[in-house]
C-alpha positions in Angstrom: -9.1 29.5 19.7 -8.5 25.8 18.6 -5.6 25.4 15.8 -5.0 22.1 14.0 -1.9 21.0 12.3 -2.1 18.1 10.0 0.6 16.0 8.9 1.4 12.7 7.1 0.2 13.0 3.6 2.0 11.9 0.6 2.6 9.7 -2.2 1.4 5.9 -1.6 0.9 3.0 -4.3 -2.5 1.4 -4.5 -3.0 -0.9 -1.9 -0.7 0.8 0.4 -1.4 2.8 4.2 -0.9 6.0 5.5 -1.5 7.6 8.8 -2.6 11.0 8.8 -2.3 13.2 12.1 -4.2 16.2 13.6 -2.6 17.9 16.6 -4.5 20.2 18.2 -3.7 23.0 20.5 -5.9 25.6 22.6 -8.1 22.6 24.0 -7.8 19.1 24.3 -9.0 16.6 21.8 -11.1 14.5 24.1 -13.0 17.8 24.6 -13.8 17.9 20.8 -15.7 16.2 18.2 -13.0 15.6 15.6 -13.6 14.5 12.0 -11.5 14.2 8.6 -13.0 15.6 5.1 -11.6 15.2 1.8 -11.5 17.0 -1.4 -10.6 15.1 -4.7 -9.6 17.2 -7.9 -12.6 19.0 -9.2 -14.8 17.8 -7.1 -16.9 19.4 -3.4 -15.3 18.7 -0.2 -16.9 15.5 1.1 -16.9 13.8 5.1 -14.9 11.0 5.4 -15.0 10.2 9.2 -15.6 11.4 12.9 -15.3 10.9 16.2 -18.0 12.1 18.6 -16.6 14.4 21.5 -18.9 12.1 24.2 -18.2 8.7 24.5 -15.6 8.4 21.6 -18.1 6.6 18.9 -16.8 6.5 15.7 -18.6 6.9 12.1 -17.3 6.7 8.3 -18.8 7.2 5.1 -19.5 3.7 3.4 -16.6 4.4 0.6 -14.0 4.0 3.6 -15.8 1.7 6.2 -13.2 -1.3 7.0 -10.4 0.4 5.4 -10.2 3.8 7.2 -10.0 4.4 10.9 -10.2 7.6 13.1 -9.0 7.8 16.6 -7.3 9.9 19.1 -4.4 10.1 21.5 -5.3 12.3 24.4 -2.0 12.3 25.8 -0.4 13.5 22.6 -3.4 15.9 21.9 -3.6 14.7 18.4 -6.2 12.8 16.0 -5.6 10.4 13.7 -6.9 8.8 10.5 -5.5 5.6 9.6 -6.3 4.8 5.6 -5.6 1.0 4.6 -5.9 -0.5 1.2 -5.9 2.8 -0.4 -7.0 3.3 -3.8 -6.5 5.9 -6.3 -10.0 7.4 -5.9 -8.7 8.2 -2.3 -6.3 10.8 -3.9 -7.3 14.0 -2.2 -6.4 17.1 0.0 -7.3 15.8 3.6 -8.5 18.2 6.4 -9.0 17.6 9.9 -12.0 19.5 11.4 -13.2 20.2 15.3 -16.2 20.8 17.0 -17.2 21.9 20.6 -20.5 20.4 20.3 -22.0 17.1 20.5 -24.1 16.4 17.4 -25.9 13.4 17.1 -24.4 10.9 14.5 -26.4 12.2 11.5 -25.0 15.7 11.8 -21.3 14.7 12.3 -21.3 14.6 8.3 -22.0 18.2 7.9 -18.9 20.9 8.0 -21.1 23.2 9.9 -21.1 20.7 12.9 -17.2 21.8 13.2 -15.9 25.5 14.0 -11.8 24.7 13.8 -10.2 23.5 10.5 -6.9 22.5 9.4 -4.9 23.6 6.4 -5.3 20.3 4.8 -2.5 17.6 4.0 -2.2 16.1 0.3 -2.7 12.3 -0.3 -1.5 10.9 -3.8 -2.6 7.1 -4.3 -0.5 6.4 -7.6 1.7 3.6 -9.1 
């Protein structure tokens, strides 16, 4: 059983940065596909970015490309989402997800690709 614990959320001004952490237990992150999703107020949960299990290739939605980066530290068994140039529209609860499969890139954006989920961490971008 894999458990995921997110941290790093908070209040930040527009243009600021945050780094979200997702610490895994029960399995090493290098053997998992890792992803970040978010749910904004009044909206459905949506895919943000992911890292493939094999090869570590990353994939992000157009809205965050160039601003958000997903990466992992195998030694700390933790995945991260680095968020720069934050905008009020990025305000959401951010969820970490992990999957044991190795789906093709186009499938990484679907929640069904991931078996394990964290509890979520709130990110608020406001002046």
